[in-house]
PDB file of N, CA, C and O in Angstrom, chain B, residues numbered from 101:
ATOM      1  N   MET B 101     132.450  10.915 -19.227  1.00  0.00           N
ATOM      2  CA  MET B 101     132.043  12.234 -19.671  1.00  0.00           C
ATOM      3  C   MET B 101     132.933  12.667 -20.831  1.00  0.00           C
ATOM      4  O   MET B 101     134.152  12.510 -20.777  1.00  0.00           O
ATOM      5  N   LEU B 102     132.332  13.202 -21.858  1.00  0.00           N
ATOM      6  CA  LEU B 102     133.082  13.656 -23.020  1.00  0.00           C
ATOM      7  C   LEU B 102     133.702  15.014 -22.760  1.00  0.00           C
ATOM      8  O   LEU B 102     133.087  15.895 -22.159  1.00  0.00           O
ATOM      9  N   HIS B 103     134.929  15.167 -23.224  1.00  0.00           N
ATOM     10  CA  HIS B 103     135.606  16.453 -23.120  1.00  0.00           C
ATOM     11  C   HIS B 103     135.354  17.227 -24.407  1.00  0.00           C
ATOM     12  O   HIS B 103     135.361  16.642 -25.490  1.00  0.00           O
ATOM     13  N   PRO B 104     135.135  18.517 -24.305  1.00  0.00           N
ATOM     14  CA  PRO B 104     134.919  19.294 -25.529  1.00  0.00           C
ATOM     15  C   PRO B 104     136.187  19.313 -26.381  1.00  0.00           C
ATOM     16  O   PRO B 104     137.292  19.481 -25.865  1.00  0.00           O
ATOM     17  N   ALA B 105     136.016  19.143 -27.663  1.00  0.00           N
ATOM     18  CA  ALA B 105     137.155  19.147 -28.583  1.00  0.00           C
ATOM     19  C   ALA B 105     137.639  20.574 -28.799  1.00  0.00           C
ATOM     20  O   ALA B 105     136.887  21.540 -28.674  1.00  0.00           O
ATOM     21  N   ALA B 106     138.905  20.667 -29.124  1.00  0.00           N
ATOM     22  CA  ALA B 106     139.462  21.969 -29.474  1.00  0.00           C
ATOM     23  C   ALA B 106     138.800  22.432 -30.772  1.00  0.00           C
ATOM     24  O   ALA B 106     138.441  21.603 -31.608  1.00  0.00           O
ATOM     25  N   PRO B 107     138.637  23.725 -30.948  1.00  0.00           N
ATOM     26  CA  PRO B 107     138.033  24.192 -32.202  1.00  0.00           C
ATOM     27  C   PRO B 107     138.925  23.815 -33.387  1.00  0.00           C
ATOM     28  O   PRO B 107     140.147  23.748 -33.259  1.00  0.00           O
ATOM     29  N   LEU B 108     138.312  23.576 -34.513  1.00  0.00           N
ATOM     30  CA  LEU B 108     139.054  23.186 -35.702  1.00  0.00           C
ATOM     31  C   LEU B 108     139.706  24.424 -36.312  1.00  0.00           C
ATOM     32  O   LEU B 108     139.039  25.255 -36.928  1.00  0.00           O
ATOM     33  N   ARG B 109     140.998  24.530 -36.132  1.00  0.00           N
ATOM     34  CA  ARG B 109     141.809  25.633 -36.651  1.00  0.00           C
ATOM     35  C   ARG B 109     143.111  25.063 -37.184  1.00  0.00           C
ATOM     36  O   ARG B 109     143.598  24.048 -36.687  1.00  0.00           O
ATOM     37  N   ARG B 110     143.673  25.709 -38.191  1.00  0.00           N
ATOM     38  CA  ARG B 110     144.991  25.300 -38.686  1.00  0.00           C
ATOM     39  C   ARG B 110     146.044  25.763 -37.696  1.00  0.00           C
ATOM     40  O   ARG B 110     146.134  26.949 -37.381  1.00  0.00           O
ATOM     41  N   ASN B 111     146.830  24.833 -37.212  1.00  0.00           N
ATOM     42  CA  ASN B 111     147.858  25.116 -36.228  1.00  0.00           C
ATOM     43  C   ASN B 111     149.078  25.703 -36.937  1.00  0.00           C
ATOM     44  O   ASN B 111     149.745  25.013 -37.709  1.00  0.00           O
ATOM     45  N   MET B 112     149.362  26.957 -36.677  1.00  0.00           N
ATOM     46  CA  MET B 112     150.447  27.627 -37.382  1.00  0.00           C
ATOM     47  C   MET B 112     151.814  27.414 -36.715  1.00  0.00           C
ATOM     48  O   MET B 112     152.847  27.678 -37.331  1.00  0.00           O
ATOM     49  N   ARG B 113     151.829  26.943 -35.471  1.00  0.00           N
ATOM     50  CA  ARG B 113     153.105  26.701 -34.791  1.00  0.00           C
ATOM     51  C   ARG B 113     153.665  25.315 -35.090  1.00  0.00           C
ATOM     52  O   ARG B 113     154.882  25.131 -35.085  1.00  0.00           O
ATOM     53  N   ASN B 114     152.809  24.349 -35.348  1.00  0.00           N
ATOM     54  CA  ASN B 114     153.255  22.971 -35.560  1.00  0.00           C
ATOM     55  C   ASN B 114     152.929  22.532 -36.982  1.00  0.00           C
ATOM     56  O   ASN B 114     152.467  21.411 -37.192  1.00  0.00           O
ATOM     57  N   ARG B 115     153.158  23.377 -37.933  1.00  0.00           N
ATOM     58  CA  ARG B 115     152.785  23.052 -39.308  1.00  0.00           C
ATOM     59  C   ARG B 115     153.998  22.605 -40.112  1.00  0.00           C
ATOM     60  O   ARG B 115     155.141  22.947 -39.806  1.00  0.00           O
ATOM     61  N   GLN B 116     153.706  21.828 -41.152  1.00  0.00           N
ATOM     62  CA  GLN B 116     154.726  21.432 -42.109  1.00  0.00           C
ATOM     63  C   GLN B 116     154.481  22.136 -43.441  1.00  0.00           C
ATOM     64  O   GLN B 116     155.418  22.637 -44.063  1.00  0.00           O
ATOM     65  N   VAL B 117     153.233  22.174 -43.876  1.00  0.00           N
ATOM     66  CA  VAL B 117     152.874  22.857 -45.117  1.00  0.00           C
ATOM     67  C   VAL B 117     151.905  23.989 -44.802  1.00  0.00           C
ATOM     68  O   VAL B 117     152.276  25.162 -44.854  1.00  0.00           O
ATOM     69  N   ALA B 118     150.671  23.640 -44.477  1.00  0.00           N
ATOM     70  CA  ALA B 118     149.658  24.663 -44.237  1.00  0.00           C
ATOM     71  C   ALA B 118     149.043  24.588 -42.848  1.00  0.00           C
ATOM     72  O   ALA B 118     148.252  25.456 -42.479  1.00  0.00           O
ATOM     73  N   GLY B 119     149.394  23.568 -42.071  1.00  0.00           N
ATOM     74  CA  GLY B 119     148.840  23.421 -40.736  1.00  0.00           C
ATOM     75  C   GLY B 119     147.545  22.632 -40.679  1.00  0.00           C
ATOM     76  O   GLY B 119     146.920  22.545 -39.622  1.00  0.00           O
ATOM     77  N   VAL B 120     147.134  22.054 -41.803  1.00  0.00           N
ATOM     78  CA  VAL B 120     145.873  21.309 -41.835  1.00  0.00           C
ATOM     79  C   VAL B 120     145.977  20.047 -40.990  1.00  0.00           C
ATOM     80  O   VAL B 120     145.105  19.794 -40.160  1.00  0.00           O
ATOM     81  N   CYS B 121     147.009  19.263 -41.181  1.00  0.00           N
ATOM     82  CA  CYS B 121     147.151  18.004 -40.437  1.00  0.00           C
ATOM     83  C   CYS B 121     147.315  18.245 -38.946  1.00  0.00           C
ATOM     84  O   CYS B 121     146.722  17.526 -38.141  1.00  0.00           O
ATOM     85  N   SER B 122     148.102  19.236 -38.560  1.00  0.00           N
ATOM     86  CA  SER B 122     148.273  19.503 -37.131  1.00  0.00           C
ATOM     87  C   SER B 122     146.993  20.070 -36.526  1.00  0.00           C
ATOM     88  O   SER B 122     146.701  19.818 -35.357  1.00  0.00           O
ATOM     89  N   GLY B 123     146.232  20.829 -37.301  1.00  0.00           N
ATOM     90  CA  GLY B 123     144.948  21.320 -36.821  1.00  0.00           C
ATOM     91  C   GLY B 123     143.946  20.198 -36.628  1.00  0.00           C
ATOM     92  O   GLY B 123     143.221  20.175 -35.633  1.00  0.00           O
ATOM     93  N   LEU B 124     143.900  19.259 -37.577  1.00  0.00           N
ATOM     94  CA  LEU B 124     143.029  18.102 -37.438  1.00  0.00           C
ATOM     95  C   LEU B 124     143.447  17.248 -36.243  1.00  0.00           C
ATOM     96  O   LEU B 124     142.598  16.737 -35.513  1.00  0.00           O
ATOM     97  N   ALA B 125     144.748  17.096 -36.047  1.00  0.00           N
ATOM     98  CA  ALA B 125     145.245  16.312 -34.916  1.00  0.00           C
ATOM     99  C   ALA B 125     144.868  16.965 -33.590  1.00  0.00           C
ATOM    100  O   ALA B 125     144.466  16.271 -32.656  1.00  0.00           O
ATOM    101  N   ASP B 126     144.990  18.273 -33.495  1.00  0.00           N
ATOM    102  CA  ASP B 126     144.591  18.976 -32.270  1.00  0.00           C
ATOM    103  C   ASP B 126     143.096  18.809 -32.014  1.00  0.00           C
ATOM    104  O   ASP B 126     142.675  18.593 -30.878  1.00  0.00           O
ATOM    105  N   HIS B 127     142.308  18.908 -33.064  1.00  0.00           N
ATOM    106  CA  HIS B 127     140.853  18.820 -32.935  1.00  0.00           C
ATOM    107  C   HIS B 127     140.407  17.435 -32.457  1.00  0.00           C
ATOM    108  O   HIS B 127     139.516  17.322 -31.616  1.00  0.00           O
ATOM    109  N   PHE B 128     141.030  16.388 -32.996  1.00  0.00           N
ATOM    110  CA  PHE B 128     140.627  15.026 -32.653  1.00  0.00           C
ATOM    111  C   PHE B 128     141.480  14.399 -31.555  1.00  0.00           C
ATOM    112  O   PHE B 128     141.239  13.253 -31.174  1.00  0.00           O
ATOM    113  N   GLY B 129     142.475  15.129 -31.036  1.00  0.00           N
ATOM    114  CA  GLY B 129     143.309  14.621 -29.950  1.00  0.00           C
ATOM    115  C   GLY B 129     144.252  13.515 -30.376  1.00  0.00           C
ATOM    116  O   GLY B 129     144.493  12.577 -29.616  1.00  0.00           O
ATOM    117  N   LEU B 130     144.791  13.612 -31.588  1.00  0.00           N
ATOM    118  CA  LEU B 130     145.711  12.614 -32.119  1.00  0.00           C
ATOM    119  C   LEU B 130     147.088  13.215 -32.327  1.00  0.00           C
ATOM    120  O   LEU B 130     147.281  14.425 -32.214  1.00  0.00           O
ATOM    121  N   ASP B 131     148.043  12.343 -32.634  1.00  0.00           N
ATOM    122  CA  ASP B 131     149.399  12.780 -32.940  1.00  0.00           C
ATOM    123  C   ASP B 131     149.432  13.330 -34.373  1.00  0.00           C
ATOM    124  O   ASP B 131     148.945  12.668 -35.290  1.00  0.00           O
ATOM    125  N   PRO B 132     149.995  14.526 -34.583  1.00  0.00           N
ATOM    126  CA  PRO B 132     150.039  15.088 -35.938  1.00  0.00           C
ATOM    127  C   PRO B 132     150.777  14.203 -36.940  1.00  0.00           C
ATOM    128  O   PRO B 132     150.431  14.186 -38.122  1.00  0.00           O
ATOM    129  N   THR B 133     151.782  13.472 -36.482  1.00  0.00           N
ATOM    130  CA  THR B 133     152.529  12.595 -37.381  1.00  0.00           C
ATOM    131  C   THR B 133     151.630  11.494 -37.929  1.00  0.00           C
ATOM    132  O   THR B 133     151.769  11.103 -39.088  1.00  0.00           O
ATOM    133  N   LEU B 134     150.720  10.996 -37.118  1.00  0.00           N
ATOM    134  CA  LEU B 134     149.782   9.962 -37.558  1.00  0.00           C
ATOM    135  C   LEU B 134     148.884  10.488 -38.679  1.00  0.00           C
ATOM    136  O   LEU B 134     148.641   9.791 -39.664  1.00  0.00           O
ATOM    137  N   ILE B 135     148.400  11.706 -38.527  1.00  0.00           N
ATOM    138  CA  ILE B 135     147.554  12.310 -39.565  1.00  0.00           C
ATOM    139  C   ILE B 135     148.361  12.547 -40.835  1.00  0.00           C
ATOM    140  O   ILE B 135     147.864  12.307 -41.936  1.00  0.00           O
ATOM    141  N   ARG B 136     149.585  13.011 -40.699  1.00  0.00           N
ATOM    142  CA  ARG B 136     150.434  13.286 -41.870  1.00  0.00           C
ATOM    143  C   ARG B 136     150.736  12.008 -42.646  1.00  0.00           C
ATOM    144  O   ARG B 136     150.663  11.987 -43.875  1.00  0.00           O
ATOM    145  N   VAL B 137     151.077  10.940 -41.918  1.00  0.00           N
ATOM    146  CA  VAL B 137     151.362   9.659 -42.576  1.00  0.00           C
ATOM    147  C   VAL B 137     150.114   9.138 -43.276  1.00  0.00           C
ATOM    148  O   VAL B 137     150.196   8.609 -44.384  1.00  0.00           O
ATOM    149  N   ALA B 138     148.960   9.284 -42.634  1.00  0.00           N
ATOM    150  CA  ALA B 138     147.708   8.838 -43.252  1.00  0.00           C
ATOM    151  C   ALA B 138     147.452   9.600 -44.549  1.00  0.00           C
ATOM    152  O   ALA B 138     147.002   9.005 -45.529  1.00  0.00           O
ATOM    153  N   TYR B 139     147.728  10.890 -44.574  1.00  0.00           N
ATOM    154  CA  TYR B 139     147.540  11.671 -45.800  1.00  0.00           C
ATOM    155  C   TYR B 139     148.501  11.233 -46.891  1.00  0.00           C
ATOM    156  O   TYR B 139     148.109  11.111 -48.052  1.00  0.00           O
ATOM    157  N   VAL B 140     149.755  10.995 -46.529  1.00  0.00           N
ATOM    158  CA  VAL B 140     150.744  10.580 -47.529  1.00  0.00           C
ATOM    159  C   VAL B 140     150.360   9.229 -48.127  1.00  0.00           C
ATOM    160  O   VAL B 140     150.538   9.008 -49.325  1.00  0.00           O
ATOM    161  N   VAL B 141     149.838   8.332 -47.308  1.00  0.00           N
ATOM    162  CA  VAL B 141     149.402   7.024 -47.804  1.00  0.00           C
ATOM    163  C   VAL B 141     148.125   7.170 -48.627  1.00  0.00           C
ATOM    164  O   VAL B 141     147.955   6.479 -49.632  1.00  0.00           O
ATOM    165  N   ALA B 142     147.237   8.052 -48.217  1.00  0.00           N
ATOM    166  CA  ALA B 142     145.942   8.190 -48.883  1.00  0.00           C
ATOM    167  C   ALA B 142     146.039   8.855 -50.254  1.00  0.00           C
ATOM    168  O   ALA B 142     145.205   8.591 -51.119  1.00  0.00           O
ATOM    169  N   ILE B 143     147.026   9.700 -50.468  1.00  0.00           N
ATOM    170  CA  ILE B 143     147.116  10.425 -51.745  1.00  0.00           C
ATOM    171  C   ILE B 143     147.231   9.468 -52.938  1.00  0.00           C
ATOM    172  O   ILE B 143     146.431   9.585 -53.866  1.00  0.00           O
ATOM    173  N   PRO B 144     148.185   8.528 -52.960  1.00  0.00           N
ATOM    174  CA  PRO B 144     148.225   7.634 -54.130  1.00  0.00           C
ATOM    175  C   PRO B 144     147.061   6.630 -54.156  1.00  0.00           C
ATOM    176  O   PRO B 144     146.603   6.237 -55.229  1.00  0.00           O
ATOM    177  N   LEU B 145     146.592   6.223 -52.984  1.00  0.00           N
ATOM    178  CA  LEU B 145     145.489   5.255 -52.933  1.00  0.00           C
ATOM    179  C   LEU B 145     144.171   5.854 -53.426  1.00  0.00           C
ATOM    180  O   LEU B 145     143.302   5.139 -53.924  1.00  0.00           O
ATOM    181  N   SER B 146     144.033   7.168 -53.281  1.00  0.00           N
ATOM    182  CA  SER B 146     142.786   7.819 -53.693  1.00  0.00           C
ATOM    183  C   SER B 146     142.916   8.511 -55.048  1.00  0.00           C
ATOM    184  O   SER B 146     142.033   9.273 -55.444  1.00  0.00           O
ATOM    185  N   ALA B 147     143.987   8.255 -55.742  1.00  0.00           N
ATOM    186  CA  ALA B 147     144.248   8.860 -57.059  1.00  0.00           C
ATOM    187  C   ALA B 147     144.240  10.385 -56.991  1.00  0.00           C
ATOM    188  O   ALA B 147     143.791  11.052 -57.923  1.00  0.00           O
ATOM    189  N   GLY B 148     144.734  10.926 -55.891  1.00  0.00           N
ATOM    190  CA  GLY B 148     144.859  12.374 -55.752  1.00  0.00           C
ATOM    191  C   GLY B 148     143.683  13.062 -55.098  1.00  0.00           C
ATOM    192  O   GLY B 148     143.736  14.269 -54.859  1.00  0.00           O
ATOM    193  N   THR B 149     142.625  12.332 -54.802  1.00  0.00           N
ATOM    194  CA  THR B 149     141.463  12.948 -54.167  1.00  0.00           C
ATOM    195  C   THR B 149     141.820  13.489 -52.788  1.00  0.00           C
ATOM    196  O   THR B 149     141.334  14.549 -52.392  1.00  0.00           O
ATOM    197  N   ALA B 150     142.660  12.773 -52.058  1.00  0.00           N
ATOM    198  CA  ALA B 150     143.076  13.232 -50.727  1.00  0.00           C
ATOM    199  C   ALA B 150     143.838  14.555 -50.828  1.00  0.00           C
ATOM    200  O   ALA B 150     143.721  15.402 -49.942  1.00  0.00           O
ATOM    201  N   LEU B 151     144.606  14.736 -51.884  1.00  0.00           N
ATOM    202  CA  LEU B 151     145.321  15.996 -52.085  1.00  0.00           C
ATOM    203  C   LEU B 151     144.343  17.129 -52.354  1.00  0.00           C
ATOM    204  O   LEU B 151     144.531  18.243 -51.864  1.00  0.00           O
ATOM    205  N   ALA B 152     143.308  16.855 -53.123  1.00  0.00           N
ATOM    206  CA  ALA B 152     142.276  17.861 -53.392  1.00  0.00           C
ATOM    207  C   ALA B 152     141.541  18.224 -52.106  1.00  0.00           C
ATOM    208  O   ALA B 152     141.244  19.395 -51.869  1.00  0.00           O
ATOM    209  N   ILE B 153     141.247  17.227 -51.277  1.00  0.00           N
ATOM    210  CA  ILE B 153     140.585  17.485 -49.997  1.00  0.00           C
ATOM    211  C   ILE B 153     141.481  18.326 -49.100  1.00  0.00           C
ATOM    212  O   ILE B 153     140.999  19.225 -48.412  1.00  0.00           O
ATOM    213  N   TYR B 154     142.789  18.040 -49.099  1.00  0.00           N
ATOM    214  CA  TYR B 154     143.734  18.827 -48.308  1.00  0.00           C
ATOM    215  C   TYR B 154     143.700  20.293 -48.746  1.00  0.00           C
ATOM    216  O   TYR B 154     143.671  21.191 -47.904  1.00  0.00           O
ATOM    217  N   CYS B 155     143.705  20.534 -50.043  1.00  0.00           N
ATOM    218  CA  CYS B 155     143.678  21.910 -50.557  1.00  0.00           C
ATOM    219  C   CYS B 155     142.381  22.618 -50.181  1.00  0.00           C
ATOM    220  O   CYS B 155     142.394  23.802 -49.847  1.00  0.00           O
ATOM    221  N   ILE B 156     141.273  21.906 -50.234  1.00  0.00           N
ATOM    222  CA  ILE B 156     139.994  22.499 -49.839  1.00  0.00           C
ATOM    223  C   ILE B 156     140.004  22.837 -48.353  1.00  0.00           C
ATOM    224  O   ILE B 156     139.551  23.908 -47.950  1.00  0.00           O
ATOM    225  N   LEU B 157     140.524  21.919 -47.541  1.00  0.00           N
ATOM    226  CA  LEU B 157     140.606  22.189 -46.099  1.00  0.00           C
ATOM    227  C   LEU B 157     141.527  23.375 -45.818  1.00  0.00           C
ATOM    228  O   LEU B 157     141.272  24.153 -44.899  1.00  0.00           O
ATOM    229  N   TRP B 158     142.589  23.518 -46.597  1.00  0.00           N
ATOM    230  CA  TRP B 158     143.513  24.637 -46.449  1.00  0.00           C
ATOM    231  C   TRP B 158     142.764  25.953 -46.646  1.00  0.00           C
ATOM    232  O   TRP B 158     143.026  26.931 -45.945  1.00  0.00           O
ATOM    233  N   LEU B 159     141.842  25.978 -47.589  1.00  0.00           N
ATOM    234  CA  LEU B 159     141.082  27.194 -47.869  1.00  0.00           C
ATOM    235  C   LEU B 159     139.950  27.431 -46.870  1.00  0.00           C
ATOM    236  O   LEU B 159     139.619  28.580 -46.576  1.00  0.00           O
ATOM    237  N   VAL B 160     139.356  26.360 -46.346  1.00  0.00           N
ATOM    238  CA  VAL B 160     138.144  26.470 -45.522  1.00  0.00           C
ATOM    239  C   VAL B 160     138.454  26.644 -44.039  1.00  0.00           C
ATOM    240  O   VAL B 160     137.789  27.429 -43.363  1.00  0.00           O
ATOM    241  N   ILE B 161     139.446  25.930 -43.522  1.00  0.00           N
ATOM    242  CA  ILE B 161     139.738  25.971 -42.080  1.00  0.00           C
ATOM    243  C   ILE B 161     140.499  27.257 -41.769  1.00  0.00           C
ATOM    244  O   ILE B 161     141.517  27.537 -42.402  1.00  0.00           O
ATOM    245  N   PRO B 162     140.023  28.038 -40.806  1.00  0.00           N
ATOM    246  CA  PRO B 162     140.731  29.282 -40.469  1.00  0.00           C
ATOM    247  C   PRO B 162     142.015  29.014 -39.690  1.00  0.00           C
ATOM    248  O   PRO B 162     142.165  27.975 -39.046  1.00  0.00           O
ATOM    249  N   GLU B 163     142.933  29.968 -39.764  1.00  0.00           N
ATOM    250  CA  GLU B 163     144.185  29.889 -39.002  1.00  0.00           C
ATOM    251  C   GLU B 163     143.923  30.107 -37.530  1.00  0.00           C
ATOM    252  O   GLU B 163     142.959  30.772 -37.152  1.00  0.00           O
ATOM    253  N   SER B 164     144.783  29.544 -36.700  1.00  0.00           N
ATOM    254  CA  SER B 164     144.680  29.805 -35.267  1.00  0.00           C
ATOM    255  C   SER B 164     145.214  31.208 -34.986  1.00  0.00           C
ATOM    256  O   SER B 164     146.000  31.747 -35.764  1.00  0.00           O
ATOM    257  N   GLU B 165     144.786  31.789 -33.883  1.00  0.00           N
ATOM    258  CA  GLU B 165     145.202  33.155 -33.559  1.00  0.00           C
ATOM    259  C   GLU B 165     146.605  33.220 -32.966  1.00  0.00           C
ATOM    260  O   GLU B 165     147.205  34.295 -32.951  1.00  0.00           O
ATOM    261  N   TYR B 166     147.136  32.127 -32.484  1.00  0.00           N
ATOM    262  CA  TYR B 166     148.467  32.153 -31.844  1.00  0.00           C
ATOM    263  C   TYR B 166     149.545  31.775 -32.780  1.00  0.00           C
ATOM    264  O   TYR B 166     150.715  31.749 -32.396  1.00  0.00           O
TER     265      TYR B 166
END
């Protein structure tokens, strides 16, 4: 049986920059460090597209209430 995922929100308690990576990690049930490392690796490999996606997610994903 599938468990419902946490709503996609920027985690303001476990953030490093904007809370995007920790929010994605909470939503998908992963370790935030894994998401952060993936972003750091993806930025040079994607010629900065991953950084642009991060900025868009920062604007689109709402903050958590806690």
